[in-house]
MARRO-827270 format. One line per 8 residues: their letters; for each residue x, y, z of C-alpha. Coordinates in nm, 4 decimals. Last residue first. Example, Ala and Ser with C-alpha at 12.3 -4.5 7.8 and 13.67 -1.06 7.14 Angstrom:
BEGIN
SA> 1.3670 -0.1060 0.7140 ~ 1.2300 -0.4500 0.7800
END
This chain:
BEGIN
ETWERSRE> 8.8649 0.2651 8.0991 ~ 9.1689 0.3178 8.2772 ~ 9.2480 0.6521 8.4291 ~ 9.5890 0.7241 8.5586 ~ 9.6164 1.0143 8.8047 ~ 9.9285 1.1528 8.9479 ~ 9.9266 1.3556 9.2623 ~ 10.2502 1.4808 9.4032
CGQQRCLR> 10.3407 1.5078 9.7574 ~ 10.6614 1.6941 9.8405 ~ 10.5023 2.0128 9.9655 ~ 10.2631 1.8531 10.1973 ~ 10.5255 1.6135 10.3302 ~ 10.4135 1.2472 10.3025 ~ 10.3099 0.9810 10.5448 ~ 10.2829 1.2599 10.7996
DEAAYQSL> 9.9574 1.1412 10.9342 ~ 9.7955 1.4704 10.8434 ~ 9.9422 1.4640 10.4912 ~ 9.8522 1.1033 10.4351 ~ 9.4987 1.1543 10.5652 ~ 9.4529 1.4748 10.3398 ~ 9.5633 1.2589 10.0339 ~ 9.3231 0.9788 10.1232
REALRDLN> 9.0318 1.2278 10.1495 ~ 9.1206 1.3846 9.8201 ~ 9.1498 1.0482 9.6517 ~ 8.7981 0.9544 9.7869 ~ 8.6426 1.2754 9.6799 ~ 8.7941 1.2435 9.3198 ~ 8.6762 0.8876 9.3016 ~ 8.3257 0.9425 9.4117
SKNESSSV> 8.2433 1.0679 9.0452 ~ 8.3512 0.7313 8.9139 ~ 8.0756 0.5591 9.1062 ~ 7.8820 0.4500 8.7856 ~ 8.2085 0.3432 8.6287 ~ 8.2225 0.0613 8.8896 ~ 8.3715 -0.0536 9.2125 ~ 8.5729 0.2607 9.2888
RAYICAVI> 8.9383 0.2898 9.3130 ~ 9.2021 0.4780 9.5243 ~ 9.5622 0.4010 9.5792 ~ 9.7858 0.6298 9.7749 ~ 10.1657 0.5729 9.7709 ~ 10.3936 0.6867 10.0285 ~ 10.7705 0.6904 9.9723 ~ 11.0519 0.6811 10.2311
SAFFADTE> 11.3933 0.7117 10.0617 ~ 11.4390 1.0787 10.1653 ~ 11.3738 0.9841 10.5298 ~ 11.6839 0.7573 10.5421 ~ 11.9175 0.9809 10.3597 ~ 11.8066 1.2722 10.5917 ~ 11.8831 1.0396 10.8928 ~ 12.2450 1.0278 10.7858
ILITGTPL> 12.3633 0.6715 10.8278 ~ 12.6012 0.5805 11.1080 ~ 12.8530 0.2966 11.0530 ~ 13.0138 0.1645 11.3706 ~ 13.3879 0.0689 11.3259 ~ 13.4977 0.2051 11.6781 ~ 13.6618 0.4975 11.5059 ~ 13.3123 0.5981 11.3726
QRGKIIGK> 13.2162 0.5406 11.0171 ~ 13.0180 0.8069 10.8346 ~ 12.6939 0.8043 10.6272 ~ 12.5389 0.8671 10.2866 ~ 12.3557 0.6010 10.0963 ~ 12.4317 0.5064 9.7405 ~ 12.8097 0.5800 9.8121 ~ 12.9265 0.2329 9.6771
KWWSWATR> 13.0430 0.1363 10.0287 ~ 12.7164 0.2524 10.1854 ~ 12.5270 0.0490 9.9324 ~ 12.7363 -0.2561 10.0048 ~ 12.6816 -0.2154 10.3789 ~ 12.3100 -0.1945 10.3137 ~ 12.3218 -0.5171 10.1190 ~ 12.5226 -0.6921 10.3907
YSVGQAKA> 12.2873 -0.5854 10.6587 ~ 12.0051 -0.7542 10.4716 ~ 11.7136 -0.5542 10.3247 ~ 11.3792 -0.4514 10.4492 ~ 11.4477 -0.0804 10.4394 ~ 11.3821 -0.0262 10.8158 ~ 11.5995 -0.3369 10.8931 ~ 11.8800 -0.2127 10.6809
YDSLKM> 11.8703 0.1279 10.8469 ~ 11.8747 -0.0246 11.1936 ~ 12.1871 -0.2235 11.1023 ~ 12.3526 0.0873 10.9464 ~ 12.3090 0.2693 11.2739 ~ 12.0986 0.5815 11.2680
END
C-alpha cells in the first residue's frame, strides 16, 4: 500500500505518515523511484474495532449480555475483528 493511501486510511496527513515511516513506527520500503510502500500487515494491525453496548435503565441490565454478544457476533462475521484477536472487556458503572 502506498504511503499516501495509508495516510488517508489512518486519517492523518501524508507528512505525519512520512514522519512515522522515517522513525520506524510503521514498516515499509522505498522503491528506486522514491515511492514508499507500507507493509499491509502493518496497516491491518493498526485497525481496531470497538463495540459499545448500553441499556436505557438498570431494569434492562439483563438484556445487556445478549446485546453485547449479538454485537460481538456481528463484528466477527463482518470481519471487523478477528475471532482469535477479539477481547471482551466489561466495565459496569452503577
